[in-house]
C-alpha positions as CSV (number, residue, x, y, z in Angstrom):
1,C,3.2,11.1,10.8
2,A,5.0,14.1,12.8
3,D,4.5,11.9,16.3
4,F,6.2,8.8,14.1
5,H,9.0,11.0,12.7
6,R,10.0,12.9,16.2
7,T,9.6,9.1,17.9
8,N,11.9,7.7,15.1
9,I,14.4,10.5,15.6
10,V,14.6,9.6,19.3
11,E,14.9,5.9,18.9
12,W,17.9,6.4,16.4
13,S,19.6,9.4,18.8
14,A,19.4,6.8,21.8
15,Y,21.1,3.7,19.4
16,L,23.7,6.3,18.5
17,G,24.6,6.8,22.3
18,G,23.5,10.7,21.9
19,S,26.9,11.7,19.9
20,V,24.7,12.5,17.0
21,A,22.8,16.0,16.2
22,E,19.4,15.3,15.6
23,R,19.4,17.9,12.7
24,D,21.7,15.0,11.2
25,I,19.5,12.0,12.1
26,E,16.5,14.2,10.5
27,F,18.5,14.9,7.6
28,L,19.9,11.0,7.2
29,L,16.2,9.6,7.7
30,G,14.6,12.1,5.6
31,P,15.8,13.9,2.5
32,A,19.3,12.5,1.9
33,R,19.8,10.6,-0.7
34,T,21.1,6.9,-1.5
35,G,24.3,8.3,-2.7
36,Q,24.6,10.8,0.0
37,I,24.5,7.9,2.3
38,D,27.1,5.9,0.6
39,T,29.4,8.9,0.4
40,L,29.4,9.1,4.6
41,L,30.0,5.6,4.3
42,F,33.0,5.9,2.6
43,R,34.0,9.0,4.5
44,Q,33.7,7.4,7.5
45,R,36.0,4.6,6.4
46,D,38.5,7.5,5.0
47,P,38.4,11.0,6.5
48,V,39.4,12.6,2.9
49,Y,37.0,10.7,0.8
50,P,35.8,13.9,-1.4
51,A,32.5,15.0,0.2
52,A,30.5,18.0,-0.1
53,D,30.6,20.2,3.1
54,S,27.4,19.5,4.5
55,L,27.8,15.8,4.3
56,A,31.5,16.2,6.0
57,S,29.8,18.2,8.5
58,N,27.3,15.3,9.6
59,S,28.0,14.4,13.4
60,I,27.5,10.6,12.2
61,L,31.3,11.0,11.0
62,R,32.5,11.8,14.6
63,A,30.0,9.4,16.4
64,S,31.2,7.9,19.5
65,D,30.4,4.4,18.8
66,T,31.8,3.9,14.9
67,R,30.3,0.4,14.6
68,A,26.8,1.9,15.4
69,A,27.1,4.8,13.1
70,R,28.3,2.3,10.1
71,D,25.7,0.1,11.2
72,A,23.2,2.7,10.8
73,L,24.3,4.3,7.5
74,F,24.7,0.6,5.8
75,Y,21.4,0.1,7.0
76,L,19.9,3.3,5.9
77,G,21.7,3.3,2.4
78,Y,19.2,-0.5,2.3
79,A,16.1,1.6,3.2
80,K,16.7,4.4,1.0
81,R,17.0,1.6,-1.9
82,C,13.6,-0.1,-0.9
83,E,11.7,3.3,-1.0
84,P,10.5,3.5,-4.6
85,Y,8.7,0.1,-4.0
86,V,7.0,1.1,-0.4
87,T,6.1,4.5,-1.0
88,F,4.6,4.2,-4.6
89,V,1.1,5.3,-4.6
90,P,-0.7,5.1,-8.2
91,G,-2.0,8.2,-9.4
92,W,-0.3,11.0,-7.1
93,I,0.6,13.6,-8.9
94,W,3.4,14.6,-6.7
95,Q,4.9,11.4,-6.7
96,A,8.3,11.3,-8.2
97,G,8.3,9.2,-11.5
98,A,4.2,9.0,-11.7
99,D,4.6,9.4,-15.4
100,K,6.7,5.9,-15.5
101,S,5.5,2.7,-14.3
102,D,4.8,1.3,-11.1
103,P,7.8,0.3,-9.6
104,R,6.3,-2.8,-7.7
105,K,5.9,-4.5,-10.9
106,D,10.1,-5.0,-10.9
107,T,9.7,-8.1,-9.1
108,A,13.2,-8.9,-9.7
109,A,14.7,-5.9,-8.1
110,I,12.3,-6.7,-5.0
111,A,13.1,-10.3,-4.9
112,A,16.9,-8.8,-5.0
113,L,16.0,-6.5,-2.0
114,I,14.0,-9.2,-0.1
115,A,17.4,-11.4,-0.4
116,G,19.5,-8.7,0.6
117,G,17.3,-7.8,3.6
118,L,17.2,-11.3,4.6
119,K,21.0,-11.8,4.7
120,N,21.2,-8.3,6.6
121,I,19.1,-9.7,9.4
122,R,20.9,-12.7,9.7
123,N,24.5,-10.7,10.0
124,A,22.9,-7.6,11.7
125,R,25.2,-7.5,15.1
126,D,22.8,-5.1,16.9
127,P,18.8,-6.0,17.7
128,F,17.9,-2.3,17.1
129,V,19.4,-2.3,13.4
130,R,18.1,-6.3,13.0
131,A,14.7,-5.2,13.5
132,R,14.5,-2.6,11.0
133,Y,15.8,-4.9,8.5
134,L,13.1,-6.9,9.2
135,F,10.6,-4.1,8.9
136,Q,11.7,-3.4,5.6
137,V,11.5,-6.8,4.6
138,L,8.0,-6.9,5.6
139,R,6.9,-3.9,3.9
140,L,8.5,-5.0,0.7
141,R,6.8,-8.8,1.1
142,F,3.5,-6.6,1.7
143,H,4.1,-4.0,-1.0
144,A,4.9,-7.1,-3.5
145,K,1.6,-8.5,-2.8
146,Q,3.4,-11.7,-1.0
147,Y,0.8,-11.7,1.8
148,E,1.2,-15.2,3.4
149,A,5.2,-14.7,3.6
150,C,4.9,-11.3,5.2
151,A,2.3,-12.7,7.8
152,R,4.3,-15.8,8.4
153,M,7.6,-14.1,8.7
154,Y,6.3,-11.5,11.7
155,R,4.4,-14.4,13.6
156,E,7.8,-16.0,13.0
157,R,10.2,-13.1,14.2
158,A,7.7,-11.1,16.3
159,A,9.8,-11.1,19.5
160,D,12.9,-9.8,17.5
161,F,11.0,-6.2,17.9
162,E,11.9,-4.5,21.2
163,E,8.4,-4.1,23.1
164,G,7.4,-0.3,22.7
165,K,9.4,0.8,20.2
166,S,7.8,2.1,17.3
167,I,9.1,-0.2,14.6
168,A,7.4,-3.1,16.3
169,W,3.8,-1.2,15.9
170,R,4.9,-0.4,12.3
171,A,5.6,-4.0,11.5
172,M,2.6,-5.3,13.4
173,A,0.7,-3.2,11.1
174,Y,2.1,-4.2,7.6
175,A,1.2,-7.8,9.5
176,A,-2.1,-7.4,10.0
177,G,-2.4,-5.8,6.4
178,A,-1.4,-8.5,5.2
179,L,-3.7,-10.8,7.2
180,H,-6.8,-8.4,5.9
181,R,-5.8,-8.9,2.5
182,Q,-5.4,-12.8,2.8
Protein backbone atom coordinates (compact mmCIF):
# COMPACT_ATOMS: atom_id res chain seq x y z
CA CYS A 1 0.00 0.00 0.00
CA ALA A 2 2.83 2.40 0.83
CA ASP A 3 4.48 1.59 -2.52
CA PHE A 4 1.26 2.36 -4.38
CA HIS A 5 0.81 5.59 -2.43
CA ARG A 6 4.35 6.74 -3.25
CA THR A 7 3.99 5.73 -6.91
CA ASN A 8 0.73 7.66 -7.20
CA ILE A 9 2.38 10.80 -5.78
CA VAL A 10 5.30 10.47 -8.20
CA GLU A 11 2.96 10.01 -11.19
CA TRP A 12 0.87 13.07 -10.25
CA SER A 13 4.04 15.09 -9.67
CA ALA A 14 5.25 14.22 -13.15
CA TYR A 15 1.86 15.13 -14.65
CA LEU A 16 2.03 18.50 -12.90
CA GLY A 17 5.51 19.09 -14.27
CA GLY A 18 7.21 18.84 -10.89
CA SER A 19 5.90 22.29 -10.00
CA VAL A 20 3.70 21.14 -7.10
CA ALA A 21 5.30 20.13 -3.81
CA GLU A 22 4.93 16.42 -3.08
CA ARG A 23 3.53 17.17 0.39
CA ASP A 24 0.75 19.16 -1.31
CA ILE A 25 0.04 16.35 -3.76
CA GLU A 26 -0.02 13.89 -0.87
CA PHE A 27 -2.58 16.08 0.92
CA LEU A 28 -4.77 16.32 -2.21
CA LEU A 29 -4.68 12.58 -2.84
CA GLY A 30 -5.20 11.68 0.80
CA PRO A 31 -6.91 13.63 3.55
CA ALA A 32 -8.23 16.54 1.50
CA ARG A 33 -12.01 16.72 1.62
CA THR A 34 -14.26 17.52 -1.32
CA GLY A 35 -14.95 21.03 -0.01
CA GLN A 36 -11.22 21.73 0.23
CA ILE A 37 -10.69 20.62 -3.38
CA ASP A 38 -13.59 22.85 -4.45
CA THR A 39 -12.10 25.79 -2.53
CA LEU A 40 -8.80 25.30 -4.35
CA LEU A 41 -10.63 25.32 -7.68
CA PHE A 42 -12.40 28.57 -6.80
CA ARG A 43 -9.15 30.05 -5.48
CA GLN A 44 -7.34 29.11 -8.68
CA ARG A 45 -9.93 31.02 -10.72
CA ASP A 46 -10.08 33.97 -8.32
CA PRO A 47 -6.98 34.57 -6.16
CA VAL A 48 -9.02 36.57 -3.62
CA TYR A 49 -11.53 33.74 -3.05
CA PRO A 50 -11.48 33.07 0.71
CA ALA A 51 -9.45 30.06 1.78
CA ALA A 52 -7.79 28.92 4.96
CA ASP A 53 -4.07 29.65 5.05
CA SER A 54 -3.30 25.95 4.77
CA LEU A 55 -5.20 25.80 1.47
CA ALA A 56 -4.07 29.19 0.15
CA SER A 57 -0.47 28.04 0.56
CA ASN A 58 -0.97 24.81 -1.43
CA SER A 59 1.53 24.94 -4.29
CA ILE A 60 -1.01 23.62 -6.79
CA LEU A 61 -2.27 27.21 -6.91
CA ARG A 62 1.13 28.22 -8.30
CA ALA A 63 1.59 25.29 -10.69
CA SER A 64 3.40 26.22 -13.87
CA ASP A 65 0.69 24.58 -15.99
CA THR A 66 -2.53 26.09 -14.66
CA ARG A 67 -4.67 24.00 -16.98
CA ALA A 68 -3.11 20.75 -15.74
CA ALA A 69 -3.63 21.95 -12.16
CA ARG A 70 -7.29 22.75 -12.86
CA ASP A 71 -7.80 19.38 -14.59
CA ALA A 72 -6.17 17.65 -11.61
CA LEU A 73 -8.40 19.47 -9.13
CA PHE A 74 -11.56 18.72 -11.13
CA TYR A 75 -10.59 15.06 -11.28
CA LEU A 76 -9.72 14.90 -7.58
CA GLY A 77 -13.08 16.47 -6.71
CA TYR A 78 -14.79 13.77 -8.76
CA ALA A 79 -12.68 11.02 -7.18
CA LYS A 80 -13.49 12.27 -3.67
CA ARG A 81 -17.19 12.15 -4.53
CA CYS A 82 -16.77 8.52 -5.64
CA GLU A 83 -14.92 7.43 -2.49
CA PRO A 84 -17.91 6.63 -0.24
CA TYR A 85 -19.21 4.18 -2.84
CA VAL A 86 -15.93 2.42 -3.59
CA THR A 87 -14.27 2.26 -0.19
CA PHE A 88 -17.17 1.10 1.98
CA VAL A 89 -16.47 -2.18 3.75
CA PRO A 90 -19.48 -3.54 5.65
CA GLY A 91 -18.78 -4.31 9.26
CA TRP A 92 -15.54 -2.38 9.65
CA ILE A 93 -15.88 -0.57 12.95
CA TRP A 94 -13.56 2.28 11.96
CA GLN A 95 -15.52 2.90 8.73
CA ALA A 96 -16.91 6.43 8.78
CA GLY A 97 -20.67 6.06 8.99
CA ALA A 98 -20.46 2.35 9.76
CA ASP A 99 -23.72 2.64 11.61
CA LYS A 100 -25.41 3.86 8.45
CA SER A 101 -26.59 1.77 5.56
CA ASP A 102 -24.30 0.72 2.75
CA PRO A 103 -23.90 3.73 0.40
CA ARG A 104 -23.62 1.34 -2.54
CA LYS A 105 -27.36 0.80 -2.24
CA ASP A 106 -27.88 4.36 -3.53
CA THR A 107 -28.04 3.26 -7.15
CA ALA A 108 -29.26 6.68 -8.34
CA ALA A 109 -26.19 8.42 -6.89
CA ILE A 110 -23.88 5.82 -8.41
CA ALA A 111 -25.61 6.11 -11.79
CA ALA A 112 -25.17 9.90 -11.66
CA LEU A 113 -21.48 9.52 -10.81
CA ILE A 114 -21.00 7.02 -13.65
CA ALA A 115 -22.76 9.36 -16.11
CA GLY A 116 -20.60 12.25 -14.94
CA GLY A 117 -17.48 10.11 -15.23
CA LEU A 118 -18.35 9.06 -18.78
CA LYS A 119 -18.80 12.72 -19.71
CA ASN A 120 -15.46 13.56 -18.10
CA ILE A 121 -13.75 10.75 -20.03
CA ARG A 122 -15.04 12.23 -23.30
CA ASN A 123 -14.03 15.77 -22.32
CA ALA A 124 -10.64 15.09 -20.75
CA ARG A 125 -7.93 16.67 -22.88
CA ASP A 126 -5.06 14.76 -21.33
CA PRO A 127 -4.63 10.96 -21.47
CA PHE A 128 -3.28 10.90 -17.89
CA VAL A 129 -6.46 12.43 -16.46
CA ARG A 130 -8.74 10.53 -18.88
CA ALA A 131 -7.32 7.22 -17.64
CA ARG A 132 -8.05 8.19 -14.06
CA TYR A 133 -11.67 9.06 -14.82
CA LEU A 134 -11.95 5.74 -16.60
CA PHE A 135 -10.55 4.01 -13.53
CA GLN A 136 -13.14 5.69 -11.30
CA VAL A 137 -15.99 4.56 -13.56
CA LEU A 138 -14.62 1.01 -13.65
CA ARG A 139 -14.47 0.78 -9.90
CA LEU A 140 -17.91 2.38 -9.49
CA ARG A 141 -19.31 -0.25 -11.82
CA PHE A 142 -17.51 -3.00 -9.96
CA HIS A 143 -18.78 -1.90 -6.55
CA ALA A 144 -22.29 -1.43 -7.96
CA LYS A 145 -22.09 -5.08 -9.08
CA GLN A 146 -22.24 -4.06 -12.74
CA TYR A 147 -19.64 -6.69 -13.52
CA GLU A 148 -20.43 -7.19 -17.19
CA ALA A 149 -20.32 -3.43 -17.87
CA CYS A 150 -17.06 -3.11 -15.92
CA ALA A 151 -15.32 -5.91 -17.82
CA ARG A 152 -16.66 -4.74 -21.19
CA MET A 153 -15.58 -1.15 -20.58
CA TYR A 154 -12.10 -2.28 -19.65
CA ARG A 155 -11.81 -4.44 -22.79
CA GLU A 156 -13.00 -1.54 -24.96
CA ARG A 157 -10.81 1.10 -23.30
CA ALA A 158 -7.69 -0.79 -22.15
CA ALA A 159 -5.60 1.13 -24.68
CA ASP A 160 -6.45 4.35 -22.81
CA PHE A 161 -4.17 3.25 -19.97
CA GLU A 162 -0.54 4.17 -20.45
CA GLU A 163 1.60 1.09 -20.15
CA GLY A 164 3.66 1.01 -17.00
CA LYS A 165 1.47 3.44 -15.05
CA SER A 166 0.02 2.18 -11.78
CA ILE A 167 -3.50 3.14 -12.82
CA ALA A 168 -3.33 0.59 -15.65
CA TRP A 169 -2.68 -2.21 -13.16
CA ARG A 170 -5.36 -1.01 -10.78
CA ALA A 171 -7.93 -0.85 -13.60
CA MET A 172 -6.95 -4.32 -14.77
CA ALA A 173 -7.50 -5.61 -11.23
CA TYR A 174 -11.10 -4.33 -11.24
CA ALA A 175 -11.71 -5.86 -14.67
CA ALA A 176 -10.27 -9.18 -13.51
CA GLY A 177 -12.43 -9.04 -10.39
CA ALA A 178 -15.49 -8.33 -12.53
CA LEU A 179 -14.70 -11.31 -14.76
CA HIS A 180 -14.22 -13.49 -11.69
CA ARG A 181 -17.58 -12.39 -10.26
CA GLN A 182 -19.33 -13.16 -13.54
